[in-house]
Every structure is written in structure tokens, then in C-alpha cells.
C-alpha positions in Angstrom: 168.6 31.9 -60.9 169.5 28.4 -62.0 168.4 26.7 -65.2 166.1 24.3 -63.3 164.4 27.3 -61.6 163.9 29.0 -65.0 162.4 25.8 -66.5 160.1 25.5 -63.4 158.9 29.1 -64.0 158.4 28.7 -67.8 156.6 25.4 -67.6 154.4 26.6 -64.8 153.5 29.8 -66.5 152.8 28.0 -69.7 150.5 25.5 -68.0 148.6 28.3 -66.1 148.1 30.3 -69.3 147.0 27.3 -71.4 144.8 25.9 -68.6 143.1 29.2 -68.3 142.6 29.4 -72.0 141.0 25.9 -72.0 138.8 26.9 -69.1 137.7 30.1 -70.9 137.0 28.0 -74.1 134.9 25.5 -72.1 133.0 28.3 -70.3 132.3 30.1 -73.6 130.8 27.0 -75.2 128.7 26.3 -72.1 127.5 30.0 -71.9 126.5 30.1 -75.5 124.7 26.8 -75.4 122.8 27.9 -72.3 121.9 31.3 -73.8 120.7 29.5 -77.0 118.1 27.5 -75.1 115.8 30.6 -75.0 116.3 31.5 -78.7 113.8 30.4 -81.4 114.5 27.2 -83.3 114.6 26.2 -86.9 116.0 23.2 -88.7 119.5 22.9 -90.1 120.8 20.5 -92.7 124.3 19.1 -93.1 125.4 20.2 -96.6 128.9 18.7 -96.6 131.7 17.2 -94.5 135.4 16.6 -94.6 137.7 14.3 -92.8 140.7 16.5 -91.6 144.2 15.6 -90.5 147.0 17.6 -89.0 150.4 16.6 -88.0 150.9 15.8 -84.3 153.9 15.3 -82.1 154.2 11.7 -82.9 151.0 10.8 -84.8 148.6 12.8 -86.9 145.4 14.2 -85.3 142.0 13.6 -87.0 138.7 15.3 -86.8 135.5 15.7 -88.8 134.4 19.1 -90.1 130.9 19.7 -91.4 129.2 22.5 -93.3 125.5 23.2 -92.6 122.9 25.7 -93.5 119.6 26.9 -91.9 116.9 29.4 -92.9 115.5 32.3 -90.9 112.8 34.5 -92.4 113.7 33.5 -96.0 117.5 34.1 -95.6 119.9 31.2 -95.7 122.8 31.1 -93.3 125.8 28.8 -93.8 128.1 27.7 -91.0 130.7 25.1 -90.1 131.2 22.9 -87.0 134.1 20.7 -86.1 133.9 17.5 -84.1 137.1 16.3 -82.6 137.7 12.6 -82.4 138.6 11.1 -79.1 142.4 11.5 -78.8 142.6 12.3 -82.5 141.9 8.8 -83.7 141.0 8.3 -87.4 138.4 5.6 -86.8 136.4 8.0 -84.5 136.5 10.9 -87.0 135.4 8.6 -89.7 132.5 7.4 -87.4 131.4 11.0 -86.9 131.3 11.4 -90.7 129.0 8.4 -91.0 126.9 9.6 -88.0 126.2 13.0 -89.6 125.9 12.4 -93.4 124.9 15.0 -95.9 121.2 15.7 -95.5 121.2 15.1 -91.7 118.6 17.4 -90.1 119.0 18.9 -86.7 117.7 21.8 -84.6 119.4 25.2 -84.8 118.6 27.9 -82.1 119.3 31.3 -83.6 119.6 34.7 -82.0 116.5 36.7 -83.1 118.5 39.9 -83.1 121.4 38.4 -85.1 120.2 35.3 -87.0 123.7 34.5 -88.1 124.5 33.7 -84.5 123.3 30.3 -83.6 123.6 27.3 -81.3 123.2 23.7 -82.4 123.2 20.3 -80.7 126.9 20.2 -81.6 127.8 23.2 -79.5 128.4 21.6 -76.2 131.4 21.1 -74.0 132.6 17.6 -74.8 134.5 15.3 -72.6 137.8 16.0 -74.4 137.5 19.8 -73.6 136.9 19.1 -69.9 139.7 16.5 -69.8 142.2 18.9 -71.4 141.0 21.7 -69.1 141.6 19.6 -66.0 144.8 18.1 -67.4 146.3 21.6 -67.5 144.6 23.3 -64.6 145.5 20.6 -62.1 149.2 20.8 -62.5 148.9 24.6 -62.8 147.2 24.7 -59.4 150.0 22.5 -58.0 152.5 24.9 -59.5 150.8 27.9 -57.9 150.8 26.2 -54.5 154.5 25.4 -54.8 155.1 29.0 -55.8 153.2 30.2 -52.8 155.4 28.0 -50.5 158.6 29.4 -52.1 157.5 32.9 -51.2 156.8 32.0 -47.5 
């Protein structure tokens, strides 16, 4: 086996695995949001937020992370949610911080059997998740087709 063949295999397998992971992630978010539509609702309140940054390949990636709480039958539950900025841009993450300030009120649908399990308006598959899923699944499918032709 030549180095080019090994690289073809490794890159292809990596794209298939990561593409399937992104597809599973998108499906899980969608499934939970769909299940939550039938759950009882209460109100949640943003209790804090942070502007986060992590190093990227060339530039840092930014996102907004929020803390929130909600009450069910006299018990308070605290959770977090993360909102990625479009392509990791700082201006978009900062905009999300302004859009959801401390005190922002929103609906929380909670599982009546496990009130700590909930779905909010933020639990949806965003365009970034779909884009990354398609970005990795499409070449992975091409790779599998090429692999199929090699075995013929």
C-alpha cells in the first residue's frame, strides 16, 4: 500500500466518523426538541452569561454561554446552554449576549418524570450544525462511492 492510498483511507474514515457524529448530534437535538413539545411548560430566566473563546486553527472561535434556572413544583433547577456564533465570529457571540441579557424570560418544557431534563427555545438544530453535518457527510459519501468502485 502506498502513502497516497493510506492517506486516502485515513482521511476518508475520519470524515465518515466525524460526519456520522455530527449527524447523530443533529438528530439528538431534533429528537429531544420534538419530544419536549408534549412536556409541561414553565418559565426560565437567564441568570448569567459569559463570552467564551477557544483557540482555532488560524483564528480563535467565539461563543456565548448562558446560565439559566427554572422552577418545577417548588424546586429550582439550574442549567447552561451554549450558542455558537456563526463561523466563530466575536461580533456574533457578543450580539447573542445582548440578545439574551440577565433576566431574559423564556419557556422551558420539562420532563414530568425527570424535571431536571428539559428543552428550551435554544435547543434546536441551528444552521451551523446542519452545515457542518453536510460538509462532512457529502465528501464521506463520495469517499464511500470511490471505495465501492475500487472493490469492483
